[in-house]
N, CA, C and O of each residue as an XYZ file, in Angstrom:
868
protein
N      74.937    -69.742     -7.148
C      73.644    -70.392     -6.968
C      72.808    -69.569     -6.005
O      73.337    -68.752     -5.252
N      71.525    -69.785     -6.032
C      70.603    -68.990     -5.224
C      70.814    -69.201     -3.731
O      71.159    -70.293     -3.280
N      70.597    -68.123     -2.975
C      70.678    -68.179     -1.524
C      69.276    -68.369     -0.956
O      68.335    -67.679     -1.348
N      69.152    -69.310     -0.031
C      67.850    -69.670      0.526
C      67.853    -69.476      2.038
O      68.784    -69.894      2.726
N      66.800    -68.839      2.547
C      66.595    -68.733      3.987
C      65.629    -69.829      4.405
O      64.484    -69.861      3.955
N      66.091    -70.727      5.266
C      65.264    -71.813      5.790
C      64.905    -71.498      7.234
O      65.793    -71.312      8.066
N      63.605    -71.435      7.543
C      63.140    -71.187      8.906
C      62.448    -72.453      9.394
O      61.326    -72.760      8.993
N      63.134    -73.178     10.261
C      62.644    -74.482     10.720
C      63.247    -74.774     12.095
O      64.466    -74.726     12.262
N      62.389    -75.078     13.086
C      62.896    -75.335     14.439
C      63.059    -76.821     14.748
O      63.558    -77.177     15.815
N      62.646    -77.690     13.832
C      62.899    -79.118     13.986
C      64.350    -79.355     13.547
O      64.651    -79.364     12.353
N      65.237    -79.545     14.519
C      66.670    -79.609     14.235
C      67.025    -80.706     13.243
O      67.814    -80.486     12.324
N      66.446    -81.881     13.426
C      66.758    -83.009     12.538
C      66.350    -82.710     11.101
O      67.131    -82.913     10.172
N      65.119    -82.226     10.924
C      64.648    -81.896      9.575
C      65.463    -80.758      8.990
O      65.834    -80.795      7.816
N      65.747    -79.742      9.805
C      66.503    -78.588      9.323
C      67.883    -79.012      8.825
O      68.306    -78.608      7.742
N      68.581    -79.824      9.612
C      69.926    -80.265      9.220
C      69.874    -81.109      7.946
O      70.758    -81.020      7.094
N      68.837    -81.921      7.829
C      68.682    -82.749      6.630
C      68.469    -81.880      5.392
O      69.092    -82.099      4.354
N      67.578    -80.887      5.514
C      67.298    -80.005      4.381
C      68.521    -79.186      3.999
O      68.813    -79.011      2.816
N      69.234    -78.686      4.997
C      70.443    -77.909      4.710
C      71.442    -78.758      3.930
O      72.000    -78.313      2.927
N      71.661    -79.980      4.398
C      72.617    -80.861      3.720
C      72.169    -81.189      2.297
O      72.967    -81.123      1.362
N      70.906    -81.540      2.136
C      70.400    -81.910      0.818
C      70.457    -80.737     -0.162
O      70.881    -80.896     -1.306
N      70.034    -79.574      0.290
C      70.001    -78.410     -0.600
C      71.400    -77.881     -0.908
O      71.665    -77.434     -2.023
N      72.291    -77.933      0.077
C      73.674    -77.520     -0.192
C      74.332    -78.469     -1.185
O      75.154    -78.045     -1.998
N      73.973    -79.762     -1.123
C      74.504    -80.718     -2.101
C      74.005    -80.420     -3.509
O      74.630    -80.813     -4.494
N      72.861    -79.715     -3.599
C      72.333    -79.311     -4.901
C      72.944    -77.993     -5.372
O      72.649    -77.518     -6.469
N      73.801    -77.407     -4.527
C      74.489    -76.181     -4.918
C      73.915    -74.902     -4.351
O      74.440    -73.820     -4.616
N      72.835    -75.002     -3.567
C      72.241    -73.807     -2.975
C      73.036    -73.370     -1.746
O      73.703    -74.176     -1.098
N      72.949    -72.079     -1.445
C      73.583    -71.527     -0.246
C      72.486    -71.337      0.794
O      71.533    -70.592      0.565
N      72.617    -72.008      1.932
C      71.553    -72.029      2.940
C      71.906    -71.187      4.158
O      73.045    -71.177      4.623
N      70.897    -70.482      4.660
C      70.980    -69.815      5.962
C      69.837    -70.371      6.795
O      68.673    -70.249      6.414
N      70.163    -70.981      7.934
C      69.142    -71.580      8.785
C      68.798    -70.655      9.944
O      69.683    -70.153     10.637
N      67.503    -70.438     10.146
C      67.001    -69.710     11.311
C      66.018    -70.628     12.015
O      65.181    -71.254     11.365
N      66.110    -70.715     13.349
C      65.239    -71.629     14.089
C      64.112    -70.904     14.820
O      63.375    -71.519     15.591
N      63.975    -69.600     14.580
C      62.886    -68.832     15.195
C      62.528    -67.672     14.291
O      63.287    -67.321     13.387
N      61.365    -67.076     14.535
C      60.914    -65.957     13.711
C      61.837    -64.750     13.871
O      62.159    -64.084     12.887
N      62.263    -64.465     15.096
C      63.148    -63.313     15.309
C      64.498    -63.512     14.640
O      65.069    -62.570     14.090
N      65.009    -64.736     14.687
C      66.278    -65.023     14.009
C      66.130    -64.851     12.500
O      67.061    -64.406     11.827
N      64.959    -65.205     11.970
C      64.702    -65.041     10.537
C      64.666    -63.567     10.163
O      65.220    -63.168      9.138
N      64.008    -62.752     11.000
C      63.960    -61.313     10.738
C      65.363    -60.721     10.717
O      65.692    -59.907      9.854
N      66.179    -61.136     11.668
C      67.552    -60.640     11.720
C      68.321    -61.047     10.471
O      69.110    -60.269      9.934
N      68.085    -62.278     10.013
C      68.776    -62.762      8.811
C      68.401    -61.931      7.587
O      69.265    -61.594      6.778
N      67.107    -61.597      7.448
C      66.678    -60.801      6.286
C      67.205    -59.381      6.375
O      67.361    -58.708      5.356
N      67.481    -58.920      7.595
C      68.044    -57.577      7.767
C      69.519    -57.555      7.378
O      70.010    -56.570      6.826
N      70.222    -58.657      7.671
C      71.672    -58.690      7.470
C      72.109    -59.139      6.081
O      73.239    -58.867      5.678
N      71.245    -59.814      5.350
C      71.635    -60.264      4.018
C      70.414    -60.466      3.132
O      69.277    -60.409      3.600
N      70.660    -60.699      1.859
C      69.567    -60.870      0.910
C      69.494    -62.325      0.457
O      70.485    -63.054      0.483
N      68.290    -62.730      0.040
C      68.047    -64.100     -0.387
C      67.247    -64.093     -1.688
O      66.608    -63.100     -2.037
N      67.298    -65.228     -2.400
C      66.495    -65.386     -3.608
C      65.223    -66.198     -3.332
O      64.285    -66.178     -4.129
N      65.197    -66.917     -2.192
C      64.046    -67.763     -1.874
C      63.984    -67.988     -0.367
O      65.012    -68.002      0.309
N      62.758    -68.166      0.160
C      62.580    -68.460      1.581
C      61.723    -69.710      1.740
O      60.750    -69.902      1.011
N      62.093    -70.563      2.703
C      61.327    -71.756      3.063
C      60.935    -71.613      4.527
O      61.804    -71.596      5.398
N      59.638    -71.509      4.810
C      59.162    -71.252      6.173
C      58.320    -72.401      6.720
O      57.396    -72.875      6.059
N      58.649    -72.842      7.934
C      57.710    -73.647      8.703
C      56.690    -72.665      9.275
O      56.964    -71.468      9.356
N      55.525    -73.156      9.670
C      54.496    -72.275     10.237
C      54.611    -72.179     11.750
O      54.609    -71.082     12.308
N      54.713    -73.329     12.417
C      54.778    -73.349     13.879
C      56.225    -73.231     14.340
O      56.925    -74.234     14.478
N      56.666    -72.006     14.575
C      58.042    -71.722     14.975
C      58.039    -70.825     16.210
O      57.036    -70.166     16.484
N      59.137    -70.786     16.957
C      59.210    -69.934     18.145
C      59.067    -68.446     17.823
O      59.306    -68.011     16.697
N      58.670    -67.675     18.843
C      58.467    -66.220     18.805
C      57.078    -65.886     18.262
O      56.228    -65.373     18.990
N      56.852    -66.178     16.980
C      55.524    -66.027     16.390
C      55.472    -66.869     15.130
O      56.503    -67.356     14.665
N      54.294    -67.043     14.577
C      54.128    -68.014     13.492
C      54.777    -67.580     12.184
O      55.071    -66.406     11.961
N      54.986    -68.575     11.332
C      55.507    -68.283     10.003
C      54.567    -67.401      9.207
O      55.014    -66.602      8.385
N      53.257    -67.537      9.442
C      52.284    -66.666      8.780
C      52.538    -65.209      9.162
O      52.590    -64.331      8.300
N      52.694    -64.962     10.469
C      52.936    -63.593     10.938
C      54.271    -63.069     10.425
O      54.395    -61.899     10.062
N      55.267    -63.951     10.399
C      56.591    -63.563      9.903
C      56.515    -63.091      8.458
O      57.025    -62.021      8.123
N      55.879    -63.889      7.600
C      55.787    -63.514      6.189
C      54.953    -62.248      6.016
O      55.280    -61.403      5.183
N      53.885    -62.110      6.788
C      53.054    -60.906      6.704
C      53.883    -59.665      7.019
O      53.770    -58.652      6.328
N      54.716    -59.738      8.057
C      55.585    -58.618      8.418
C      56.567    -58.287      7.298
O      56.795    -57.120      6.978
N      57.139    -59.329      6.713
C      58.114    -59.113      5.640
C      57.457    -58.499      4.415
O      58.006    -57.584      3.803
N      56.277    -59.003      4.055
C      55.577    -58.461      2.892
C      55.194    -56.998      3.122
O      55.304    -56.178      2.210
N      54.752    -56.675      4.317
C      54.358    -55.293      4.617
C      55.555    -54.349      4.615
O      55.400    -53.143      4.424
N      56.749    -54.899      4.828
C      57.959    -54.070      4.813
C      58.541    -53.936      3.406
O      59.558    -53.272      3.208
N      57.883    -54.575      2.426
C      58.332    -54.477      1.035
C      59.168    -55.638      0.553
O      59.689    -55.605     -0.562
N      59.305    -56.675      1.380
C      60.074    -57.857      0.997
C      59.216    -58.750      0.098
O      58.186    -59.265      0.533
N      59.641    -58.931     -1.154
C      58.862    -59.726     -2.114
C      59.567    -61.009     -2.544
O      59.253    -61.574     -3.592
N      60.517    -61.467     -1.735
C      61.247    -62.685     -2.067
C      60.278    -63.874     -2.080
O      59.474    -64.010     -1.158
N      60.334    -64.729     -3.094
C      59.431    -65.883     -3.149
C      59.535    -66.742     -1.887
O      60.625    -66.939     -1.351
N      58.400    -67.246     -1.422
C      58.365    -68.016     -0.178
C      57.498    -69.262     -0.319
O      56.389    -69.209     -0.851
N      58.027    -70.387      0.169
C      57.280    -71.640      0.220
C      57.076    -72.016      1.681
O      58.029    -72.027      2.460
N      55.833    -72.325      2.055
C      55.570    -72.828      3.400
C      55.738    -74.349      3.404
O      55.208    -75.045      2.538
N      56.486    -74.857      4.398
C      56.642    -76.293      4.610
C      55.990    -76.596      5.945
O      56.540    -76.239      6.987
N      54.840    -77.241      5.947
C      54.093    -77.376      7.187
C      53.247    -78.632      7.227
O      52.875    -79.187      6.192
N      52.951    -79.068      8.434
C      52.067    -80.222      8.612
C      50.603    -79.807      8.542
O      49.720    -80.662      8.465
N      50.336    -78.497      8.568
C      48.963    -78.010      8.466
C      48.442    -78.230      7.051
O      49.102    -77.874      6.075
N      47.267    -78.814      6.949
C      46.750    -79.112      5.610
C      45.302    -78.682      5.413
O      44.736    -78.887      4.339
N      44.691    -78.081      6.451
C      43.298    -77.675      6.307
C      43.187    -76.467      5.381
O      44.147    -75.718      5.201
N      42.026    -76.293      4.810
C      41.798    -75.224      3.833
C      42.026    -73.845      4.457
O      42.550    -72.945      3.800
N      41.634    -73.679      5.717
C      41.805    -72.384      6.377
C      43.283    -72.000      6.458
O      43.644    -70.850      6.208
N      44.139    -72.969      6.808
C      45.576    -72.703      6.893
C      46.164    -72.421      5.512
O      46.978    -71.515      5.338
N      45.732    -73.220      4.537
C      46.195    -73.018      3.164
C      45.826    -71.617      2.687
O      46.649    -70.917      2.096
N      44.591    -71.216      2.946
C      44.113    -69.900      2.556
C      44.900    -68.804      3.260
O      45.258    -67.796      2.652
N      45.167    -69.010      4.554
C      45.924    -68.029      5.326
C      47.319    -67.847      4.762
O      47.819    -66.726      4.669
N      47.946    -68.949      4.387
C      49.287    -68.883      3.834
C      49.366    -68.026      2.583
O      50.259    -67.191      2.448
N      48.433    -68.235      1.676
C      48.439    -67.441      0.447
C      47.989    -66.004      0.706
O      48.423    -65.078      0.022
N      47.130    -65.830      1.684
C      46.646    -64.489      2.022
C      47.780    -63.588      2.495
O      47.799    -62.397      2.183
N      48.731    -64.154      3.253
C      49.833    -63.334      3.767
C      50.979    -63.198      2.768
O      51.956    -62.496      3.031
N      50.861    -63.873      1.617
C      51.858    -63.648      0.569
C      52.703    -64.829      0.170
O      53.725    -64.651     -0.493
N      52.307    -66.057      0.556
C      53.075    -67.239      0.151
C      52.965    -67.453     -1.353
O      51.962    -67.100     -1.974
N      54.024    -68.043     -1.933
C      54.020    -68.365     -3.358
C      53.720    -69.841     -3.595
O      53.303    -70.232     -4.686
N      53.936    -70.659     -2.562
C      53.672    -72.089     -2.693
C      53.529    -72.669     -1.293
O      53.850    -72.018     -0.299
N      53.042    -73.906     -1.232
C      52.684    -74.527      0.044
C      52.922    -76.018     -0.106
O      52.360    -76.648     -1.002
N      53.758    -76.598      0.767
C      54.079    -78.019      0.656
C      53.834    -78.690      2.009
O      54.384    -78.271      3.028
N      53.005    -79.734      2.005
C      52.621    -80.401      3.248
C      53.675    -81.425      3.677
O      54.161    -82.213      2.865
N      54.017    -81.397      4.970
C      54.905    -82.403      5.547
C      54.115    -83.690      5.816
O      52.930    -83.616      6.139
N      54.734    -84.850      5.693
C      56.078    -85.067      5.134
C      56.040    -84.950      3.613
O      55.073    -85.367      2.977
N      57.060    -84.399      3.053
C      57.083    -84.191      1.608
C      58.263    -84.924      0.982
O      59.226    -85.282      1.660
N      58.168    -85.136     -0.307
C      59.235    -85.770     -1.069
C      60.276    -84.714     -1.421
O      59.931    -83.649     -1.931
N      61.543    -85.002     -1.152
C      62.592    -84.006     -1.399
C      62.665    -83.614     -2.869
O      62.896    -82.448     -3.190
N      62.472    -84.573     -3.758
C      62.519    -84.256     -5.191
C      61.395    -83.280     -5.569
O      61.581    -82.409     -6.419
N      60.230    -83.434     -4.927
C      59.135    -82.502     -5.198
C      59.501    -81.097     -4.708
O      59.219    -80.105     -5.381
N      60.129    -81.022     -3.534
C      60.565    -79.715     -3.027
C      61.538    -79.070     -4.003
O      61.441    -77.875     -4.283
N      62.473    -79.855     -4.519
C      63.441    -79.320     -5.487
C      62.751    -78.761     -6.723
O      63.093    -77.682     -7.208
N      61.776    -79.508     -7.225
C      61.035    -79.058     -8.413
C      60.346    -77.728     -8.131
O      60.379    -76.821     -8.963
N      59.726    -77.609     -6.967
C      59.012    -76.374     -6.619
C      59.984    -75.209     -6.440
O      59.694    -74.086     -6.853
N      61.130    -75.476     -5.828
C      62.151    -74.431     -5.661
C      62.629    -73.949     -7.024
O      62.693    -72.747     -7.281
N      62.962    -74.894     -7.889
C      63.468    -74.534     -9.215
C      62.435    -73.752    -10.023
O      62.775    -72.808    -10.735
N      61.167    -74.157     -9.903
C      60.106    -73.469    -10.637
C      59.951    -72.026    -10.160
O      59.804    -71.109    -10.968
N      59.985    -71.834     -8.841
C      59.844    -70.474     -8.306
C      61.033    -69.596     -8.673
O      60.867    -68.421     -8.998
N      62.231    -70.168     -8.620
C      63.417    -69.388     -8.976
C      63.396    -69.016    -10.454
O      63.742    -67.892    -10.818
N      62.992    -69.951    -11.301
C      62.898    -69.631    -12.735
C      61.897    -68.516    -12.964
O      62.149    -67.585    -13.729
N      60.754    -68.618    -12.292
C      59.727    -67.594    -12.440
C      60.238    -66.242    -11.976
O      59.987    -65.220    -12.615
N      60.961    -66.240    -10.853
C      61.491    -64.999    -10.301
C      62.527    -64.388    -11.224
O      62.491    -63.191    -11.509
N      63.468    -65.234    -11.699
C      64.532    -64.724    -12.547
C      64.046    -64.360    -13.944
O      64.622    -63.485    -14.592
N      62.991    -65.023    -14.413
C      62.498    -64.734    -15.758
C      61.839    -63.367    -15.840
O      61.631    -62.836    -16.931
N      61.509    -62.798    -14.683
C      60.935    -61.450    -14.686
C      62.013    -60.402    -14.925
O      61.717    -59.233    -15.171
N      63.273    -60.841    -14.848
C      64.377    -59.926    -15.095
C      65.003    -60.234    -16.457
O      65.175    -61.400    -16.812
N      65.335    -59.215    -17.199
C      66.086    -59.421    -18.419
C      67.538    -59.716    -18.023
O      67.978    -59.354    -16.931
N      68.261    -60.366    -18.910
C      69.655    -60.665    -18.599
C      70.491    -59.394    -18.572
O      71.573    -59.372    -17.985
N      69.997    -58.342    -19.201
C      70.765    -57.100    -19.283
C      69.959    -55.941    -18.716
O      68.776    -55.781    -19.019
N      70.611    -55.143    -17.897
C      69.997    -53.927    -17.364
C      70.702    -52.728    -17.975
O      71.925    -52.606    -17.897
N      69.930    -51.855    -18.578
C      70.484    -50.627    -19.143
C      70.440    -49.557    -18.064
O      69.378    -49.247    -17.524
N      71.600    -48.997    -17.757
C      71.681    -47.979    -16.716
C      72.502    -46.812    -17.262
O      73.724    -46.894    -17.385
N      71.790    -45.706    -17.590
C      72.445    -44.546    -18.219
C      73.194    -45.029    -19.461
O      72.588    -45.586    -20.376
N      74.516    -44.814    -19.491
C      75.298    -45.259    -20.656
C      75.977    -46.603    -20.396
O      76.916    -46.985    -21.095
N      75.483    -47.315    -19.372
C      76.084    -48.590    -18.993
C      75.145    -49.749    -19.300
O      73.927    -49.585    -19.369
N      75.742    -50.925    -19.483
C      74.983    -52.161    -19.695
C      75.497    -53.174    -18.686
O      76.684    -53.501    -18.668
N      74.592    -53.671    -17.845
C      74.978    -54.653    -16.842
C      74.410    -56.013    -17.221
O      73.199    -56.151    -17.390
N      75.272    -57.023    -17.357
C      74.844    -58.381    -17.685
C      74.697    -59.179    -16.390
O      75.675    -59.433    -15.688
N      73.454    -59.571    -16.087
C      73.151    -60.244    -14.829
C      73.850    -61.601    -14.742
O      74.431    -61.935    -13.710
N      73.795    -62.377    -15.818
C      74.296    -63.753    -15.772
C      75.798    -63.830    -15.528
O      76.283    -64.785    -14.921
N      76.539    -62.823    -16.002
C      78.000    -62.857    -15.875
C      78.537    -61.815    -14.907
O      79.740    -61.770    -14.653
N      77.659    -60.977    -14.365
C      78.070    -59.903    -13.450
C      79.153    -59.039    -14.095
O      80.207    -58.789    -13.510
N      78.862    -58.589    -15.322
C      79.807    -57.734    -16.049
C      79.141    -56.397    -16.358
O      77.951    -56.326    -16.665
N      79.939    -55.349    -16.267
C      79.437    -54.002    -16.535
C      80.193    -53.424    -17.727
O      81.424    -53.408    -17.754
N      79.430    -52.951    -18.714
C      80.022    -52.416    -19.938
C      79.642    -50.950    -20.110
O      78.531    -50.537    -19.777
N      80.579    -50.178    -20.634
C      80.257    -48.840    -21.131
C      80.362    -48.928    -22.639
O      81.449    -49.092    -23.192
N      79.206    -48.817    -23.307
C      79.122    -49.120    -24.736
C      79.548    -50.578    -24.905
O      78.895    -51.462    -24.350
N      80.605    -50.858    -25.642
C      81.031    -52.250    -25.813
C      82.299    -52.559    -25.023
O      82.887    -53.630    -25.172
N      82.718    -51.604    -24.176
C      83.952    -51.772    -23.414
C      83.660    -52.348    -22.036
O      82.866    -51.789    -21.280
N      84.303    -53.468    -21.708
C      84.136    -54.080    -20.395
C      84.897    -53.275    -19.359
O      86.091    -53.019    -19.516
N      84.202    -52.875    -18.293
C      84.840    -52.134    -17.207
C      85.421    -53.133    -16.208
O      84.772    -54.121    -15.862
N      86.624    -52.879    -15.754
C      87.316    -53.805    -14.877
C      87.213    -53.370    -13.419
O      87.415    -52.202    -13.087
N      86.898    -54.329    -12.561
C      86.758    -54.055    -11.135
C      87.413    -55.173    -10.336
O      87.647    -56.269    -10.846
N      87.702    -54.875     -9.081
C      88.230    -55.894     -8.180
C      87.094    -56.848     -7.799
O      85.924    -56.505     -7.967
N      87.421    -58.036     -7.290
C      86.365    -58.961     -6.859
C      85.409    -58.339     -5.842
O      84.205    -58.589     -5.905
N      85.920    -57.530     -4.904
C      85.067    -56.899     -3.910
C      84.117    -55.890     -4.562
O      82.943    -55.808     -4.200
N      84.627    -55.139     -5.506
C      83.789    -54.170     -6.218
C      82.717    -54.885     -7.039
O      81.589    -54.404     -7.147
N      83.072    -56.028     -7.613
C      82.087    -56.791     -8.386
C      80.965    -57.319     -7.503
O      79.814    -57.380     -7.934
N      81.293    -57.703     -6.266
C      80.263    -58.143     -5.324
C      79.271    -57.010     -5.062
O      78.059    -57.223     -5.014
N      79.810    -55.806     -4.895
C      78.936    -54.656     -4.645
C      78.077    -54.343     -5.863
O      76.894    -54.031     -5.728
N      78.665    -54.425     -7.044
C      77.913    -54.160     -8.269
C      76.731    -55.129     -8.383
O      75.611    -54.717     -8.683
N      76.991    -56.428     -8.139
C      75.923    -57.428     -8.218
C      74.822    -57.133     -7.209
O      73.638    -57.257     -7.521
N      75.212    -56.744     -6.002
C      74.231    -56.450     -4.950
C      73.397    -55.230     -5.307
O      72.175    -55.253     -5.159
N      74.032    -54.175     -5.770
C      73.300    -52.943     -6.096
C      72.344    -53.157     -7.264
O      71.219    -52.658     -7.233
N      72.767    -53.889     -8.295
C      71.887    -54.090     -9.442
C      70.771    -55.086     -9.121
O      69.674    -54.986     -9.669
N      71.045    -56.036     -8.243
C      70.003    -56.974     -7.837
C      68.924    -56.260     -7.021
O      67.765    -56.673     -7.012
N      69.320    -55.184     -6.337
C      68.382    -54.482     -5.462
C      68.336    -52.999     -5.824
O      68.342    -52.129     -4.952
N      68.291    -52.735     -7.113
C      68.317    -51.365     -7.611
C      67.146    -50.553     -7.049
O      66.018    -51.039     -6.962
N      67.439    -49.320     -6.675
C      66.453    -48.388     -6.117
C      65.958    -48.818     -4.733
O      64.886    -48.400     -4.295
N      66.740    -49.650     -4.052
C      66.393    -50.122     -2.710
C      67.530    -49.754     -1.758
O      68.702    -49.934     -2.091
N      67.192    -49.241     -0.581
C      68.211    -48.900      0.401
C      68.813    -50.172      0.987
O      68.091    -51.053      1.454
N      70.140    -50.262      0.959
C      70.859    -51.422      1.478
C      71.720    -50.957      2.643
O      72.494    -50.010      2.506
N      71.588    -51.609      3.772
C      72.339    -51.181      4.954
C      73.829    -51.467      4.790
O      74.238    -52.338      4.021
N      74.627    -50.704      5.541
C      76.070    -50.943      5.536
C      76.372    -52.366      6.001
O      77.280    -53.019      5.486
N      75.596    -52.841      6.989
C      75.826    -54.187      7.503
C      75.625    -55.247      6.412
O      76.384    -56.213      6.321
N      74.598    -55.050      5.596
C      74.344    -55.994      4.504
C      75.499    -55.995      3.508
O      75.946    -57.051      3.059
N      75.973    -54.803      3.170
C      77.052    -54.699      2.192
C      78.342    -55.303      2.738
O      79.076    -55.977      2.016
N      78.609    -55.056      4.012
C      79.806    -55.647      4.618
C      79.688    -57.166      4.680
O      80.682    -57.880      4.543
N      78.468    -57.655      4.888
C      78.250    -59.108      4.887
C      78.558    -59.669      3.497
O      79.188    -60.719      3.369
N      78.108    -58.963      2.460
C      78.379    -59.411      1.093
C      79.882    -59.461      0.832
O      80.366    -60.312      0.085
N      80.612    -58.536      1.459
C      82.054    -58.474      1.264
C      82.794    -59.439      2.186
O      84.017    -59.563      2.112
N      82.039    -60.128      3.065
C      82.631    -61.063      4.028
C      83.629    -60.375      4.942
O      84.705    -60.904      5.221
N      83.256    -59.186      5.405
C      84.163    -58.431      6.255
C      83.377    -57.542      7.200
O      82.242    -57.173      6.900
N      83.962    -57.192      8.333
C      83.335    -56.304      9.307
C      84.403    -55.415      9.941
O      85.601    -55.610      9.731
N      83.935    -54.420     10.732
C      84.876    -53.550     11.444
C      84.971    -52.173     10.841
O      84.576    -51.954      9.696
N      85.501    -51.235     11.625
C      85.582    -49.840     11.189
C      86.470    -49.686      9.963
O      86.129    -48.946      9.041
N      87.622    -50.389      9.944
C      88.514    -50.278      8.791
C      87.822    -50.768      7.526
O      88.050    -50.243      6.436
N      86.970    -51.786      7.685
C      86.244    -52.309      6.534
C      85.206    -51.312      6.035
O      84.948    -51.234      4.834
N      84.611    -50.551      6.945
C      83.673    -49.510      6.523
C      84.393    -48.467      5.685
O      83.830    -47.923      4.735
N      85.636    -48.192      6.042
C      86.429    -47.266      5.236
C      86.687    -47.808      3.853
O      86.618    -47.083      2.860
N      86.989    -49.109      3.796
C      87.212    -49.746      2.495
C      85.934    -49.727      1.668
O      85.973    -49.523      0.455
N      84.791    -49.942      2.339
C      83.497    -49.902      1.644
C      83.289    -48.543      0.987
O      82.837    -48.466     -0.155
N      83.615    -47.484      1.698
C      83.465    -46.137      1.124
C      84.368    -45.959     -0.098
O      83.975    -45.332     -1.082
N      85.572    -46.513     -0.028
C      86.498    -46.423     -1.165
C      85.920    -47.149     -2.377
O      85.950    -46.629     -3.492
N      85.390    -48.359     -2.150
C      84.794    -49.131     -3.251
C      83.633    -48.363     -3.878
O      83.510    -48.293     -5.100
N      82.793    -47.793     -3.033
C      81.605    -47.088     -3.538
C      82.010    -45.844     -4.319
O      81.397    -45.519     -5.335
N      83.025    -45.159     -3.855
C      83.507    -43.990     -4.601
C      84.014    -44.397     -5.975
O      83.828    -43.667     -6.949
N      84.661    -45.574     -6.061
C      85.117    -46.083     -7.364
C      83.916    -46.334     -8.278
O      83.961    -46.009     -9.464
N      82.850    -46.907     -7.734
C      81.662    -47.183     -8.545
C      81.003    -45.879     -8.991
O      80.516    -45.779    -10.117
N      80.991    -44.903     -8.124
C      80.408    -43.603     -8.477
C      81.167    -42.955     -9.636
O      80.572    -42.294    -10.487
N      82.479    -43.151     -9.657
C      83.297    -42.582    -10.736
C      83.016    -43.272    -12.068
O      83.387    -42.770    -13.129
N      82.360    -44.424    -11.999
C      81.973    -45.137    -13.222
C      80.488    -44.971    -13.520
O      79.852    -45.851    -14.099
N      79.949    -43.820    -13.110
C      78.582    -43.384    -13.467
C      77.461    -44.117    -12.752
O      76.311    -44.047    -13.185
N      77.771    -44.829    -11.651
C      76.707    -45.412    -10.846
C      76.283    -44.379     -9.804
O      77.081    -43.962     -8.964
N      75.022    -43.977     -9.872
C      74.517    -42.955     -8.952
C      74.100    -43.619     -7.637
O      72.949    -44.016     -7.456
N      75.062    -43.724     -6.735
C      74.827    -44.376     -5.447
C      74.662    -43.304     -4.377
O      75.595    -42.559     -4.077
N      73.480    -43.237     -3.816
C      73.189    -42.251     -2.775
C      73.606    -42.792     -1.412
O      73.490    -43.986     -1.140
N      74.094    -41.888     -0.561
C      74.336    -42.236      0.834
C      73.069    -41.944      1.624
O      72.594    -40.809      1.645
N      72.528    -42.955      2.265
C      71.344    -42.784      3.114
C      71.868    -42.661      4.546
O      72.219    -43.660      5.173
N      71.917    -41.452      5.047
C      72.597    -41.150      6.312
C      72.126    -42.053      7.449
O      70.930    -42.200      7.702
N      73.106    -42.652      8.123
C      72.825    -43.488      9.275
C      72.319    -44.874      8.937
O      72.098    -45.689      9.833
N      72.129    -45.159      7.632
C      71.579    -46.471      7.248
C      72.505    -47.202      6.282
O      73.029    -48.269      6.601
N      72.702    -46.625      5.104
C      73.513    -47.314      4.115
C      73.534    -46.586      2.794
O      73.774    -45.379      2.743
N      73.281    -47.326      1.710
C      73.416    -46.770      0.362
C      72.282    -47.260     -0.538
O      71.629    -48.266     -0.265
N      72.074    -46.502     -1.629
C      71.060    -46.901     -2.597
C      71.526    -46.543     -4.001
O      71.959    -45.421     -4.262
N      71.429    -47.531     -4.909
C      71.691    -47.269     -6.326
C      70.396    -46.745     -6.920
O      69.404    -47.470     -6.999
N      70.407    -45.485     -7.338
C      69.197    -44.839     -7.831
C      68.910    -45.307     -9.254
O      69.795    -45.332    -10.109
N      67.667    -45.673     -9.485
C      67.270    -46.151    -10.799
C      67.457    -45.046    -11.837
O      67.052    -43.903    -11.626
N      68.066    -45.399    -12.936
C      68.353    -44.393    -13.982
C      67.096    -43.975    -14.702
O      67.150    -43.142    -15.606
């Protein structure tokens, strides 16, 4: 299910939203400040973001503007008590995809989340052709011609991450987070996994001092 970044400093509301959305099957990451949200986007990837506007460090408007300027195009919904036209205009100006005024109906939020995710995913075909390989997004399977290539669960996690963010530099920290592991020995294992993927015709570049990138075919 989709991973959602929730940025909300109202603890009661945040805990309620996390519980409700997790019960719907979503994976939630809660950040209670703008800086914590930035760190979260650096350490992992998301399919959707839910931002309050009035948050510690700096506003949700400034946060989204920074993310958009850095190339982050993840769909974002503002959840805010601000309802004036100027605020609404500002939200869309900095790159918001939707805007929901507090207090809101949870079922309405769900509908808006589902609509944005469908729109986002519909821009992708279920299959990505990469050189002589075919990657099926829905099943996370990689084929050479009609032959299914077999990988370990950890390697499959990396394949999904690289194809989801093809032609984008991914930090080692992000990849280790996807693998649910950290430490120097784990970095060694990461290199082993990537070498295995390279042997299966995935052109993964090493970006020195940062991480890796699957180069678009």
